[in-house]
VEXDREN-2710 file (C-alpha; in Angstrom, 1 decimal):
% VEXDREN-2710
k/r/px/py/pz
1/UNK/0.1/0.0/-0.2
2/UNK/2.7/2.6/-1.2
3/UNK/0.0/5.2/-2.5
4/UNK/-0.9/8.2/0.2
5/UNK/-4.8/9.3/0.3
6/UNK/-6.5/11.6/2.7
7/UNK/-7.4/11.3/6.0
8/UNK/-9.4/14.0/8.2
9/UNK/-7.2/15.8/10.9
10/UNK/-9.1/18.5/12.4
11/UNK/-6.4/19.7/13.7
12/UNK/-4.5/20.5/10.6
13/UNK/-4.3/21.0/7.0
14/UNK/-3.8/17.2/6.0
15/UNK/-2.9/14.2/7.2
16/UNK/-2.1/10.9/5.3
17/UNK/-3.2/7.1/5.4
18/UNK/-2.2/4.2/2.9
19/UNK/-5.0/3.8/0.3
20/UNK/-5.5/2.2/-3.4
21/UNK/-5.1/4.9/-5.2
22/UNK/-2.5/8.5/-5.3
23/UNK/-4.5/11.3/-6.4
24/UNK/-3.1/15.1/-6.6
25/UNK/-4.8/18.0/-4.3
26/UNK/-7.1/19.8/-6.6
27/UNK/-6.8/23.4/-4.6
28/UNK/-5.0/24.6/-1.9
29/UNK/-6.6/27.2/0.5
30/UNK/-5.5/29.5/2.4
31/UNK/-7.8/32.0/5.0
32/UNK/-7.4/35.4/6.2
33/UNK/-8.6/35.5/9.8
34/UNK/-10.1/39.1/11.2
35/UNK/-14.0/39.3/9.1
36/UNK/-13.0/35.5/8.1
37/UNK/-12.8/33.1/10.6
38/UNK/-14.1/35.8/13.5
39/UNK/-16.0/38.9/13.5
40/UNK/-13.8/41.0/14.5
41/UNK/-15.9/44.4/14.4
42/UNK/-16.5/45.0/18.2
43/UNK/-13.3/43.8/18.8
44/UNK/-10.1/44.7/16.7
45/UNK/-12.4/47.7/15.3
46/UNK/-14.0/49.0/18.6
47/UNK/-10.4/48.9/20.2
48/UNK/-9.3/50.5/17.0
49/UNK/-11.9/53.1/17.2
50/UNK/-11.4/53.3/20.9
51/UNK/-7.6/54.3/20.4
52/UNK/-8.1/57.0/17.7
53/UNK/-10.7/58.5/20.4
54/UNK/-8.5/58.7/23.4
55/UNK/-5.3/60.0/21.1
56/UNK/-7.6/62.8/19.5
57/UNK/-8.6/64.0/22.9
58/UNK/-12.1/62.6/22.4
59/UNK/-12.1/64.7/18.7
60/UNK/-12.7/61.7/16.8
61/UNK/-14.3/58.4/16.8
62/UNK/-14.5/56.8/13.5
63/UNK/-17.3/54.5/12.4
64/UNK/-17.7/51.2/10.8
65/UNK/-17.6/53.2/7.5
66/UNK/-15.1/55.3/8.6
67/UNK/-12.6/52.1/8.8
68/UNK/-13.6/51.1/5.7
69/UNK/-13.1/54.4/3.3
70/UNK/-9.5/53.8/4.9
71/UNK/-9.1/49.7/4.7
72/UNK/-10.6/50.2/1.1
73/UNK/-7.4/51.8/-0.1
74/UNK/-5.5/48.7/0.3
75/UNK/-2.3/49.4/2.6
76/UNK/-4.1/49.6/6.2
77/UNK/-4.0/45.9/7.2
78/UNK/-2.2/46.6/10.3
79/UNK/-5.1/47.9/12.6
80/UNK/-2.3/50.0/14.8
81/UNK/-1.3/51.4/11.7
82/UNK/-4.4/52.2/10.6
83/UNK/-4.7/54.2/14.1
84/UNK/-2.2/56.2/14.2
85/UNK/-2.9/56.9/10.3
86/UNK/-6.6/58.2/11.4
87/UNK/-5.2/60.1/14.4
88/UNK/-2.5/61.6/12.3
89/UNK/-5.1/62.5/9.3
90/UNK/-7.9/64.3/12.2
91/UNK/-5.4/66.3/13.2
92/UNK/-4.1/67.9/10.0
93/UNK/-7.5/68.9/9.2
94/UNK/-7.4/70.5/12.3
95/UNK/-4.8/72.6/10.1
96/UNK/-2.3/71.2/11.8
97/UNK/1.2/69.3/9.8
98/UNK/1.7/65.9/10.5
99/UNK/5.2/66.5/11.7
100/UNK/4.7/68.4/14.0
101/UNK/2.5/66.2/15.5
102/UNK/3.3/64.5/18.7
103/UNK/2.2/61.2/18.7
104/UNK/4.4/58.2/21.0
105/UNK/3.7/55.6/18.8
106/UNK/4.6/52.6/21.3
107/UNK/1.7/53.8/23.3
108/UNK/-1.3/54.0/21.1
109/UNK/-0.3/50.5/20.8
110/UNK/0.1/49.4/24.3
111/UNK/-3.2/51.7/25.0
112/UNK/-4.7/49.7/22.2
113/UNK/-4.2/46.1/23.6
114/UNK/-5.0/47.2/26.5
115/UNK/-8.6/47.4/24.8
116/UNK/-8.0/44.5/22.4
117/UNK/-6.3/41.6/24.6
118/UNK/-7.3/43.5/27.9
119/UNK/-5.7/44.6/31.3
120/UNK/-4.3/40.8/32.1
121/UNK/-1.2/39.7/30.0
122/UNK/-1.4/36.3/30.9
123/UNK/-5.6/35.9/31.2
124/UNK/-6.9/38.2/28.6
125/UNK/-10.1/39.6/29.1
126/UNK/-10.3/42.3/26.6
127/UNK/-12.6/42.8/23.6
128/UNK/-10.3/39.6/22.1
129/UNK/-13.0/37.1/24.4
130/UNK/-16.4/38.4/22.8
131/UNK/-15.3/37.4/19.5
132/UNK/-17.9/35.3/17.6
133/UNK/-16.8/32.7/15.3
134/UNK/-17.4/32.5/11.3
135/UNK/-16.5/28.3/11.0
136/UNK/-16.3/25.6/12.7
137/UNK/-13.7/23.0/13.0
138/UNK/-16.4/20.7/10.7
139/UNK/-15.6/23.1/8.0
140/UNK/-12.5/22.5/7.9
141/UNK/-12.7/18.6/8.0
142/UNK/-14.9/18.9/5.0
143/UNK/-11.8/20.5/3.0
144/UNK/-9.5/17.8/4.4
145/UNK/-11.7/14.8/2.9
146/UNK/-11.7/16.5/-0.4
147/UNK/-8.6/16.8/-1.0
148/UNK/-8.3/20.3/0.1
149/UNK/-5.2/21.2/2.0
150/UNK/-5.8/24.7/4.0
151/UNK/-4.3/27.2/6.5
152/UNK/-4.1/30.3/7.2
153/UNK/-2.2/34.0/6.7
154/UNK/-3.1/36.6/8.9
155/UNK/-1.9/40.2/10.0
156/UNK/-3.1/39.3/13.2
157/UNK/-0.2/39.0/16.0
158/UNK/0.3/34.8/16.7
159/UNK/-1.1/35.0/19.9
160/UNK/-4.0/36.5/18.7
161/UNK/-4.1/34.1/15.9
162/UNK/-3.1/31.3/17.8
163/UNK/-6.5/32.4/20.8
164/UNK/-8.5/31.7/18.6
165/UNK/-7.2/28.7/16.0
166/UNK/-6.4/26.6/18.7
167/UNK/-8.1/28.3/21.8
168/UNK/-11.9/29.0/20.9
169/UNK/-11.4/26.5/17.1
170/UNK/-9.4/23.9/19.1
171/UNK/-7.0/23.1/16.1
172/UNK/-3.6/21.1/16.3
173/UNK/-1.0/23.5/15.5
174/UNK/-2.5/24.6/11.2
175/UNK/0.1/26.3/9.4
176/UNK/-0.2/29.7/10.4
177/UNK/2.0/33.3/9.1
178/UNK/0.9/35.5/10.7
179/UNK/2.2/39.3/12.0
180/UNK/5.6/38.4/13.1
181/UNK/6.6/35.8/10.0
182/UNK/6.4/38.4/7.2
183/UNK/5.9/41.9/5.9
184/UNK/2.4/43.5/5.9
185/UNK/-0.1/42.6/3.0
186/UNK/0.0/43.5/0.3
187/UNK/2.9/42.0/-0.1
188/UNK/2.8/38.3/-0.4
189/UNK/5.1/36.7/0.6
190/UNK/3.2/35.6/3.7
191/UNK/1.0/33.7/1.0
192/UNK/3.6/32.1/-0.3
193/UNK/5.3/30.8/3.3
194/UNK/2.0/29.1/3.8
195/UNK/1.7/28.1/0.5
196/UNK/5.1/26.3/0.5
197/UNK/4.2/24.9/4.0
198/UNK/0.6/23.3/2.8
199/UNK/2.1/21.4/-0.1
200/UNK/5.5/19.5/1.5
201/UNK/4.7/16.2/0.0
202/UNK/2.0/16.9/-2.1
203/UNK/1.9/15.6/-5.6
204/UNK/2.3/18.0/-8.6
205/UNK/2.6/21.1/-5.7
206/UNK/3.7/23.4/-8.5
207/UNK/0.8/23.2/-10.9
208/UNK/-1.7/23.4/-7.4
209/UNK/-4.0/26.2/-7.8
210/UNK/-4.1/28.6/-4.8
211/UNK/-7.2/30.2/-3.5
212/UNK/-6.7/33.4/-0.8
213/UNK/-10.2/34.3/0.7
214/UNK/-10.5/37.1/2.6
215/UNK/-12.1/40.5/3.5
216/UNK/-10.5/43.6/2.4
217/UNK/-8.8/45.2/-1.1
218/UNK/-5.1/44.2/1.2
219/UNK/-6.1/40.8/0.7
220/UNK/-7.5/40.9/-2.7
221/UNK/-4.2/42.6/-3.9
222/UNK/-2.2/40.3/-1.9
223/UNK/-3.4/37.5/-4.4
224/UNK/-2.4/39.9/-7.6
225/UNK/0.7/40.4/-6.4
226/UNK/1.4/36.6/-6.2
227/UNK/0.5/36.4/-9.4
228/UNK/2.7/38.8/-11.0
229/UNK/4.9/36.6/-9.1
230/UNK/4.4/33.7/-10.0
231/UNK/2.8/33.3/-13.2
232/UNK/2.9/29.6/-14.1
233/UNK/0.0/29.0/-11.5
234/UNK/-3.2/30.1/-10.6
235/UNK/-3.8/32.4/-7.7
236/UNK/-8.0/33.1/-7.0
237/UNK/-9.1/35.9/-5.2
238/UNK/-12.2/35.1/-2.8
239/UNK/-13.9/37.7/-0.9
240/UNK/-15.6/37.3/2.1
241/UNK/-18.2/39.8/3.5
242/UNK/-17.9/40.5/7.0
243/UNK/-20.9/40.8/9.4
244/UNK/-20.8/44.7/9.4
245/UNK/-21.0/44.4/6.0
246/UNK/-24.2/42.8/5.8
247/UNK/-26.5/45.3/8.2
248/UNK/-28.0/46.5/4.6
249/UNK/-28.3/45.3/1.1
250/UNK/-26.7/48.8/0.1
251/UNK/-23.9/48.5/2.0
252/UNK/-23.3/45.1/1.2
253/UNK/-23.6/45.7/-1.9
254/UNK/-20.9/48.7/-2.2
255/UNK/-18.4/46.4/-0.4
256/UNK/-18.6/43.2/-2.3
257/UNK/-17.9/46.0/-5.6
258/UNK/-15.0/47.4/-3.7
259/UNK/-13.5/43.8/-3.4
260/UNK/-14.5/42.6/-7.3
261/UNK/-12.9/45.9/-8.4
262/UNK/-9.5/44.9/-6.2
263/UNK/-9.5/41.5/-7.6
264/UNK/-12.1/39.2/-6.0
265/UNK/-13.6/36.5/-8.6
266/UNK/-16.1/36.1/-5.8
267/UNK/-17.8/37.7/-3.1
268/UNK/-19.2/35.4/-0.1
269/UNK/-21.8/36.2/2.8
270/UNK/-19.7/33.5/4.7
271/UNK/-16.3/31.2/4.9
272/UNK/-18.1/28.4/4.8
273/UNK/-19.9/29.1/1.5
274/UNK/-16.6/28.7/-0.4
275/UNK/-17.5/24.4/-0.2
276/UNK/-15.2/21.9/-2.5
277/UNK/-18.1/22.3/-5.1
278/UNK/-17.1/26.1/-5.4
279/UNK/-13.7/25.3/-5.2
280/UNK/-14.0/22.6/-8.0
281/UNK/-15.7/25.6/-9.7
282/UNK/-13.2/28.2/-9.4
283/UNK/-10.9/25.7/-10.7
284/UNK/-12.1/25.1/-13.5
285/UNK/-12.9/28.6/-14.6
286/UNK/-10.8/30.2/-17.8
287/UNK/-8.3/32.9/-15.2
END
């Protein structure tokens, strides 16, 4: 029984067991985390708004539309940087040159983390504890059973990502590329690293299509940049609407249009809509 097949392992992308035939993997699926695996509208985004409000002396508190507008620029994936940028823009709008704005970036990050992670560095008690999950382990098990390795590439810190993947979902050391491991999106380095890890020992890996599912313009631009660097394989960007963007039909349509304009070939309402059947359709469709 020398050939290898796929067995479900809820804690990793794939593991193998002997079967009678060898079948190349159909696609590799890599997921963003924030807005995809977990709803961060009341956590990361709330901490961002708190931070901006604090460092503008209560002069400005961005709402979800303000944050979306900033992130639609495609370069503000890091919420610490996004917070800082909104503070700068507030004071610039008051006529103060950016070079003259005294902003302690370390203090800004510390304040943000005190809201997001909480005040106890060991037993987190911040907004992160309240994040609704947007997928369940059974969904990932279904991908594994269908021969689709999966992993995660996120701009979240490793601690935050591990909290949800291992602490909340119960996954066992999944493939994960986090903030500390790669440059900020839309640089595709982290996506490439995740794919290399997922393809180890897989047949015909170099030609396997890659699907990256994310909820921001930066996520879709990451896919486009990966395609530019490695044009010999297919890189497929799939957008997902985060819960805060589904509050009204008009907002949902506008957010979906933004993701499509950034390169998404499909836009889903929830990550679990990316079924093996849909993956097959995306892979078979002409690029």
